[in-house]
Phi, psi and omega in degrees: 000325177292344173288328179277318181239147172277162184305317180299320175298312179301320178292323179289320175297316181304314176292333178281325193240343195247124171272117181267150180281152172051049182218142172276109187285335176296316180285336179294311182297329179288326183251336182075160182272157177270133186268115180261133191236339185205149177224151177203117186065233183267006188244149169231157182236141180264178184288350170272358179093005178281128181271134185231139173285113187280084181291336179267003177050057183073265166224059182064031186235346185261058194284346175256012179097160182279151171059039177283126185299313184297325179291318178296321179287320176299320174296317182300308184301313182289330175295325180285333186270304180205097185291334178194145158201144187280171184236022181294312199251058180057040178235155176213182174204160189303320183294320182289324174299309184293326180289313182305314180294322177298317174297328179287328175294323181279339184281152184280156164058233186254030178276089188244000179235146186235130166248129187265142174230170182260352178200169174294322177304311183297319184294323181283328171300318178297316179300317174304309178301317180298316185294318179290322181291328177301315183288327169308305179296333177277002181079022183231057184297343179289340182283098186235333192279127175248127179267135180223195183247159192290332177255016186290149168234116183241003177139173182246006172284164182302318176295299181301322179293328175292321176293325177289158188249008184288116191295321182294329180292315180295318187295321183259359187243309186192153169290161183286127176299149170310135173110006173237144176226154184230140182239182185295147177284150179273062188246094184297321183303314190255343181245352186284165176265161185304131178077000183277128184281158176311315182293322176291322182293320181303319179293318180294320181296317179294322179291337172301327173295318175300318176297322175294319174306312186293322184287325179280325189101117185306332183287351182254351186262129182268318192196161168246127175252130176208145172275133182305321162234128182290111183283275180304335183281358177133010182055054182267126184256125183282146175299161186299337183283342193290297186298319175298325177289322173304313181298323177296321183289316178294329175293312184303323189260000183066033186257150177284148172247119179252110177273105181274099182256022179310315182271326195254356182278186173058047176088351187291345177249018183093000000 
């Protein structure tokens, strides 16, 4: 692409025609975007030849590195054979069968079925629909409220954005849809009281979930949604006491637990 356009032209055309996500476009036009042109392993290069360690891994998606020869060859071969077909109408194809089986083998316990999405936002929207439909099928349609955390990020669609708890996202984009509540983050460094140990804080943060459930009424709560490590909200790691107590609480009240592992799943936490 840089053979066709010079960097200055790319920046000008980008400002004219490309709407960036989560971006102040007035400041972008004033300062222009950085043009990334190549990736190899954990590194990317910009149009000025500067090498950068890609700590964000694309957008948490290039987890085995950039420009892997075997991935390019596999994609090329599949594009020649069958570039796409849907699975809506009782159809399937060999790659989706093979991948689904492999994911089931790698997943713990009874996580044996896979629904595919194109993004984390879309996947969380699907999870919201599945959770609420589950309770309808169970004869408890009043269970619609999903509890999340105040700095949670679960996506940028209206439903997933509402499930997330970032106040500035709600303020400039949309109001929180009905059916979502938010509680304290399990962030000991920023939320603990003087002299409070990580273990004690983790239990208190989990008890905030129980307090919210009781305030709403357990019969109205569908699920608790949480990232194992809060990603976009600040890479916040919960104390070790937090998640076991959360599991105990959701089990006590018969509430589903939605683990949003879009950023942290598939072995990225060990």
